[in-house]
C-alpha positions as CSV (number, residue, x, y, z in Angstrom):
1,X,37.3,-5.5,-28.2
2,X,35.6,-8.8,-29.3
3,X,32.3,-10.1,-28.2
4,X,33.7,-12.7,-25.8
5,X,35.7,-10.1,-23.9
6,X,32.6,-7.9,-23.7
7,X,30.6,-10.8,-22.2
8,X,33.4,-11.5,-19.7
9,X,33.6,-7.9,-18.6
10,X,29.8,-7.9,-18.1
11,X,30.2,-11.0,-15.9
12,X,33.1,-9.3,-14.1
13,X,31.0,-6.3,-13.4
14,X,28.2,-8.4,-12.1
15,X,30.6,-10.1,-9.7
16,X,32.0,-6.7,-8.7
17,X,28.6,-5.4,-7.9
18,X,27.9,-8.4,-5.7
19,X,31.2,-8.0,-3.9
20,X,30.5,-4.3,-3.2
21,X,27.0,-5.2,-1.9
22,X,28.5,-7.9,0.4
23,X,31.1,-5.6,1.7
24,X,28.5,-2.9,2.3
25,X,26.4,-5.2,4.3
26,X,29.4,-6.4,6.3
27,X,30.3,-2.8,7.1
28,X,26.8,-1.9,8.4
29,X,26.3,-5.0,10.6
30,X,28.7,-4.0,13.5
31,X,26.7,-0.8,14.0
32,X,23.5,-2.8,14.0
33,X,24.9,-5.2,16.6
34,X,26.1,-2.2,18.7
35,X,22.6,-0.7,18.6
36,X,21.1,-4.1,19.8
37,X,23.7,-4.3,22.5
38,X,22.7,-0.7,23.6
39,X,19.0,-1.8,23.6
40,X,19.9,-4.9,25.8
41,X,21.8,-2.6,28.2
42,X,18.9,-0.3,28.4
43,X,16.6,-3.1,29.4
44,X,19.1,-4.2,32.1
45,X,19.6,-0.6,33.4
46,X,15.8,-0.1,33.7
47,X,15.5,-3.2,35.8
48,X,18.5,-2.3,37.9
49,X,17.2,1.2,38.4
50,X,14.0,-0.2,39.8
51,X,15.8,-2.5,42.1
52,X,17.8,0.6,43.3
53,X,14.6,2.5,43.9
54,X,13.2,-0.3,46.0
55,X,16.5,-0.5,48.0
56,X,16.4,3.3,48.6
57,X,12.9,3.1,49.9
58,X,13.7,0.2,52.2
59,X,16.6,2.2,53.6
60,X,14.4,5.3,54.0
61,X,11.8,3.1,55.8
62,X,14.6,1.8,58.1
63,X,15.8,5.3,58.9
64,X,12.3,6.5,59.8
65,X,11.8,3.5,62.0
66,X,15.1,4.3,63.9
67,X,13.8,7.9,64.2
68,X,10.5,6.6,65.8
69,X,12.5,4.4,68.2
70,X,14.6,7.5,69.2
71,X,11.5,9.5,69.7
72,X,9.8,6.7,71.8
73,X,13.0,6.6,74.0
74,X,12.7,10.4,74.3
75,X,9.1,10.1,75.4
76,X,9.9,7.4,78.1
77,X,12.6,9.7,79.4
78,X,10.1,12.7,79.5
79,X,7.6,10.5,81.3
80,X,10.2,9.6,83.9
81,X,11.0,13.3,84.4
82,X,7.4,14.2,84.7
83,X,7.3,12.4,88.0
84,X,10.1,14.4,89.4
85,X,9.5,18.0,88.3
86,X,8.5,20.5,90.9
87,X,7.4,23.6,89.0
88,X,4.2,23.8,86.9
89,X,6.1,25.6,84.0
90,X,8.6,22.8,83.8
91,X,5.8,20.3,83.8
92,X,4.0,22.0,81.0
93,X,7.3,22.2,79.0
94,X,7.8,18.5,79.3
95,X,4.3,17.8,78.2
96,X,4.7,20.0,75.1
97,X,7.9,18.2,74.3
98,X,6.1,14.8,74.8
99,X,3.2,16.0,72.5
100,X,5.6,17.2,69.8
101,X,7.4,13.8,69.9
102,X,4.1,11.9,69.6
103,X,3.0,14.1,66.7
104,X,6.4,13.5,65.0
105,X,5.9,9.7,65.4
106,X,2.4,9.9,63.9
107,X,3.9,11.8,61.0
108,X,6.7,9.3,60.5
109,X,4.2,6.3,60.8
110,X,2.2,7.9,57.9
111,X,5.3,8.3,55.9
112,X,6.3,4.7,56.6
113,X,2.9,3.5,55.4
114,X,3.3,5.5,52.1
115,X,6.8,4.0,51.7
116,X,5.5,0.5,52.3
117,X,2.9,1.0,49.6
118,X,5.5,2.3,47.2
119,X,7.7,-0.7,48.0
120,X,4.8,-3.1,47.3
121,X,4.0,-1.3,44.0
122,X,7.7,-1.6,43.0
123,X,7.8,-5.3,44.0
124,X,4.9,-5.9,41.5
125,X,6.7,-3.9,38.9
126,X,9.9,-5.7,39.5
127,X,8.2,-9.0,38.8
128,X,6.8,-7.7,35.6
129,X,10.1,-6.1,34.5
130,X,12.1,-9.3,35.4
131,X,9.8,-11.3,33.1
132,X,10.0,-8.7,30.3
133,X,13.8,-8.3,30.8
134,X,14.4,-12.0,30.3
135,X,12.1,-12.1,27.2
136,X,13.6,-8.9,25.7
137,X,17.2,-10.0,26.3
138,X,16.6,-13.4,24.8
139,X,15.0,-11.7,21.8
140,X,17.9,-9.2,21.4
141,X,20.5,-11.9,21.9
142,X,18.9,-14.0,19.1
143,X,19.0,-11.0,16.8
144,X,22.7,-10.4,17.7
145,X,23.4,-14.1,17.0
146,X,21.6,-13.8,13.6
147,X,23.7,-10.7,12.8
148,X,26.9,-12.4,13.7
149,X,25.9,-15.5,11.6
150,X,25.0,-13.1,8.7
151,X,28.5,-11.7,8.9
152,X,29.9,-15.2,8.6
153,X,27.6,-16.0,5.7
154,X,28.6,-12.8,3.9
155,X,32.2,-13.3,4.4
156,X,31.9,-16.8,2.9
157,X,30.0,-15.4,0.0
158,X,32.6,-12.7,-0.4
159,X,35.4,-15.3,-0.4
160,X,33.5,-17.3,-3.1
161,X,32.9,-14.2,-5.2
162,X,36.6,-13.1,-5.0
163,X,37.7,-16.6,-6.1
164,X,35.2,-16.4,-9.1
165,X,36.5,-13.0,-9.9
166,X,40.1,-14.2,-9.9
167,X,39.2,-17.1,-12.2
168,X,37.3,-14.8,-14.6
169,X,40.1,-12.2,-14.8
170,X,42.4,-15.0,-16.2
171,X,40.2,-15.0,-19.2
172,X,40.4,-11.4,-19.9
173,X,43.4,-9.7,-21.6
174,X,45.6,-7.6,-19.3
175,X,45.1,-4.4,-21.3
176,X,41.3,-4.9,-21.2
177,X,41.3,-5.6,-17.5
178,X,43.5,-2.6,-16.8
179,X,41.1,-0.4,-18.8
180,X,38.2,-1.8,-16.8
181,X,39.9,-1.1,-13.4
182,X,40.8,2.4,-14.5
183,X,37.2,3.2,-15.4
184,X,36.0,1.6,-12.2
185,X,38.2,3.8,-10.1
186,X,36.9,6.8,-11.9
187,X,33.1,6.1,-12.0
188,X,32.9,4.3,-8.7
189,X,29.7,2.5,-9.8
190,X,29.0,0.5,-13.0
191,X,31.8,0.4,-15.5
192,X,29.6,-1.0,-18.2
193,X,26.4,0.9,-19.0
194,X,23.5,-0.7,-20.9
195,X,22.3,1.4,-23.7
196,X,18.6,1.9,-23.5
197,X,16.7,3.7,-26.3
198,X,20.0,5.3,-27.5
199,X,20.7,6.5,-24.0
200,X,23.7,5.7,-21.7
201,X,22.2,4.4,-18.5
202,X,25.4,5.5,-16.7
203,X,25.2,9.2,-17.3
204,X,21.8,9.3,-19.1
205,X,23.2,11.2,-22.1
206,X,22.1,10.4,-25.6
207,X,24.6,8.3,-27.6
208,X,26.0,9.9,-30.8
209,X,24.4,8.2,-33.8
210,X,27.7,7.1,-35.2
211,X,28.6,5.2,-31.9
212,X,25.1,3.8,-31.6
213,X,25.2,2.5,-35.1
214,X,28.4,0.7,-34.4
215,X,26.9,-0.8,-31.3
216,X,24.0,-2.1,-33.3
217,X,26.3,-3.9,-35.7
218,X,28.0,-6.0,-33.0
219,X,28.0,-6.9,-29.3
220,X,31.3,-5.2,-28.7
221,X,31.9,-2.7,-26.0
222,X,32.5,1.0,-26.9
223,X,33.1,4.0,-24.7
224,X,30.5,6.6,-23.9
225,X,32.0,9.9,-25.0
226,X,30.4,11.7,-22.0
227,X,31.1,9.5,-18.9
228,X,33.8,7.2,-20.3
229,X,31.9,4.0,-19.4
230,X,31.8,1.1,-21.6
231,X,28.6,0.8,-23.6
232,X,26.7,-2.4,-24.3
233,X,23.7,-2.9,-26.3
234,X,21.5,-6.0,-26.4
235,X,18.9,-6.4,-29.1
236,X,15.4,-6.7,-27.7
């Protein structure tokens, strides 16, 4: 293999590594967008849950107010009956019933006051959450838009890299290109390993002296006897 082919294969490897990097980034971004969408939904759910709590408290307050109204109606009926009873025992029984109803009303009114305080606290929290929700959603949506734009940019970069690769492969002999692709399928990473201090940087095994001597004589690519990668040595 001549020096020009060696240089072209090095350029091809550089393009291939950039292609793999771009593809890797594109593959990861959808998961990142999904995570952002989940964060956005979490913010919305938290706000909606707070509104739901407030609505439930308001419903509970309304139910207790209805209970008080029923008890007040019951007391009025008891008072009417007190004017018509003839026995002392019946009179006392109605008084006990009235007293129990009045105590129940006081208890319900205390509960309503507590609920009203909770509703007021929630109203304040809702105001804070609503502002935070708008800010967080805006921030998250901006991040999502950036990720989507990043995909478009990477896809354009990938297209340009693939076009450059196609043009470069036209300058490489078919048998050399085939050998390159065969090694690439086997090693998955770099096809061409730079030799550093007589060591293959692909498998980190020492290059036999005979092969290393041949590398020193020219810029040609030779194969590593251990991992099968092409070896390339640049004079320092």
